N, C-alpha and C positions, 0 to 999 in steps of 0.2 A: 504494500500500500504506500502510495506517495504522500508525503507530508511536506509542508513548507519548512524551510530552515528556521530553527529556533532563534529567538532574539539573542540568546546567550552566544550561540555559534556565530551569528552575524557580528556581534560586538567584538568577539575575539578577532575575527577577520578584519574588521575595520581598524583595529589598533595597528594593523600591518598594512593599511592603505588599500584594502580590498573591500570595496563597497558593494553590498548585495542587497537588492530591494526585498522587502518582506514577501512579495508575491512570486519570488523565484523558486523554481523546482529544478533540481539537478538530477538527471537520469530519467529515462523513459523506456519501458513502462514502470520500472522499479528504480528506487534510488541507486546511485552509483557514485564512486569517488570522482571528484573533479579537481584537478590541480590548476591553481591560478598563480600567476607571477605578478607580484605587486609592482606598481599600482594598476588596478583595473576597476571598472565600474560595470556592474551587471544589473540591468534593469529588468522589469517584469518579463517573464517568459518561461518556457520549458527548454532545458538545455541538456542534451546528451553529447557532451564534449569531453574528450580526455584531458586536453591542456589548452589554456588561454594565456597568451603572452602579455607582457607588461605594456602599459599605456594604451590599452584597448578598451573600448566601451561597446556595449551592444544591448539590444532589446527594447522593450516597451510594448504595451498593448498586447497583441496576440502573437508575439514572436514564438516560433516553434522550430528550434534548431536541433537536429538529431543526427546520429551516425557520423560524427565529426571527430577526426583524430586530433587535429590541432588547429588553433587560430593563432597567428603570429602576433608580433608586437605592432603597436601604433595602428591597429585596425579600428575602423569606424563602421559599425553595423547598425543600420536604422531599425525602426520598429516594424513589426508584421512580416519579418523575413521568415520564409518557410524553407527548410533545408532537410534533405535526407529522408523524405517520406517513403513508406513502403510502396513497392510497385506490384501490380497485379498482372496475371497472364492475359494476353489479348487474343490468343489463338486457341484457347481451350473452349469447351462447350460453354462454360460460364466463367466470368472473371471473379466470381465470389471466392474469397479465401476459405470458405467453409469446405470446399472441395479439395483443399490442400491442408486440412487438419486444424483449421482455426476454430476452436470450440469455446469461444468466450461466452456464448449464449447458454451453454449447458444442455443436457438431455440429448446430445447427438451421438452418444457412445454406441447406441444400437446401429446407427448408420455406418460408423467407422468399423465396427466389428464385422458387419456383413459385407463390407466393401473394402476390406483391408488392402487387397492387392491393387485395386484401382486407385485408392487414395495414396498408397505408397508410390505407385508409378507417377501420379500427378505431382507429388512432392519432389521426386527426383528430377522430373522434367522441368519443374519450375526452378529448382536450384541450378540446373544446367543452363537454362535460358537466361538466368539472372547472374551468371557467374561473373560477368564483367561489371556488375553493379554491387558486388559484395564489398568492394574496397570502400573505406571511409572517405568522406570529403576532407580535403586539406585546403586550408586557407592560409596564404602566405603573410608576409609583413606589409604594413602600410597599405592595406586593402580597404577600399570603401565600397560598401554594399548598400544600395539605396532602398528606400521604403518599399515593402511588399514584394521584394524579389523572391524568386523560386529557384532553388539549386537542387539539381538531381543528385542522387547517390553516385559515388565514385568520381565526382568531379574534383579537379584541382584548380584553385584560383591562385594564379601566380603573384609574386611580390609586386606591389605597386599597382595592381589592376583595379579597375573600377567597374562595378556592376550597376547599371542604371536601375532606377526605380521601376518595379513591376516587370523586370526582365525575367525570362524563363531560361535558365542556364542549364543546358543538357550536355555540353562538352567543355573540356578544359579551357580556361582563359589564360593566355600567355602573360608573362610579366609585363606590366605597364600597358596592357590592352584596356580599352574602354568597350564594354560589352553591353548591348541593349537589344530590346525587341523580343518578339515571340515567333519562333524560337530565338534565343539569344545569338547574336553574331557580333563579330568585331566591327565596331563602327570606325575606330581609328586607334592609334597609339598615342599615349600622353606626350611622348618625346620622340625625337629622331633616334634611329638605331644606335649611333655611337654614344649618345647620352644614356640610353637604356643599358647598354653594355657597361658603361662606367658606374652607373648606380648599382648594378648587380655585382660588380667587382668590389666596390667600396662596402656594400652592405652596412650602411650607416646605422641601421636599427640595432646592430649587435652592440653598439656603444651607448645606447640610451640617448639622453639629451646632451651628453658631453661632446658628441660628434657635431652637434649643431651650435655649440657655443660660438657666438660672434658671427654666425652665418646669416647672409641675406636670403631668407626662405623664398622671397618673391621672384628671384632671378636664378633659374636653374644653371645658367652659364657661369654666374658668379659663385653660386653655392658649391658646385662640385670641387673646384680647387681649394676652397676654404675647408670643406669637409676632409679632403685628402690631407691638407696641412695639419688639421687637428689630429688625424690618425697617426701620421708619420712623426709628428712632433711629440707624441705621447700625451697630448692634451685630452684626447678622447681615450677613455678607458673602457674595456669590456664591461658591460652592465650585467650584474648578477643580482637580480631582484629577489626579495624574500618570496619563498614558495609556500602558499597556503593551500592545504588539501582539505576540501570539504568532503568529509567521508560519508559513505552511505549510511553508517550507523548514527549520523547526527553529530559526530565529534568534529572538531577543527584541530588539525595538527599543522605545525610549522616546520618547514624543511629548508635546507640550503644545499647548493651543489658543491661537491668537493672535487675540484679538478684533478687532484692527485690520484684519488681513487676512482674518478669518473663515475660517481654515483651520488645519489641523494642521501643526505645525513639529517636525521631528525634533530630539531632544536627545541630548547625549552621556550615556552611562550614569552 
């Protein structure tokens, strides 16, 4: 059974700059662990996401984001985004999941007992046809997803990409592409190819805000050499945010990354 996160758990998270609205649910259909890198802001919605990176915000109203492995840093995800919904067969006799073993309604055991072979065949056929959609959604860094966008299972949204409001994204979005429409297609790229290549080389988001110290954000041509200077001069330092794990059991635990051991180490609150 799903329950909202307790006020006590949210308060612990907020002391580490992880803001979670009272209406948030982590996990679907059952609660699950969700690892968040501070600072982040999670607004109203249902989230089945393994990891959310620092400086990202998302949600509001009827947001429903599921089947996601990771969301990167500096992401801006508007309200009412729907991602990772279950897909149904279109070439079976019926698209109803009842014929592939979905028994949420109860009292269907007699049918499954008498048609075990047919149901088993349907389940295997569905798994085979959906094999390319079992991968989780991956959302890169510095991604903006507009209000009401729909993202299909298995899709990867590249670093710096923009998904327009109400777009239906069924295929991968390359880095720094602007995708819009139904079905979603690449409208254009945010920058010329050499600039995109340089941005992907620098990966400024790995340094948090220190990479942007003294940078003119409004002029990409001025910004790139300034960011590169900050990195090469040691002004920009790799960002290691506090990791807050909202556990399925309702507990909140605090972690840090140990680069020497290449693993997460639990911290005291």
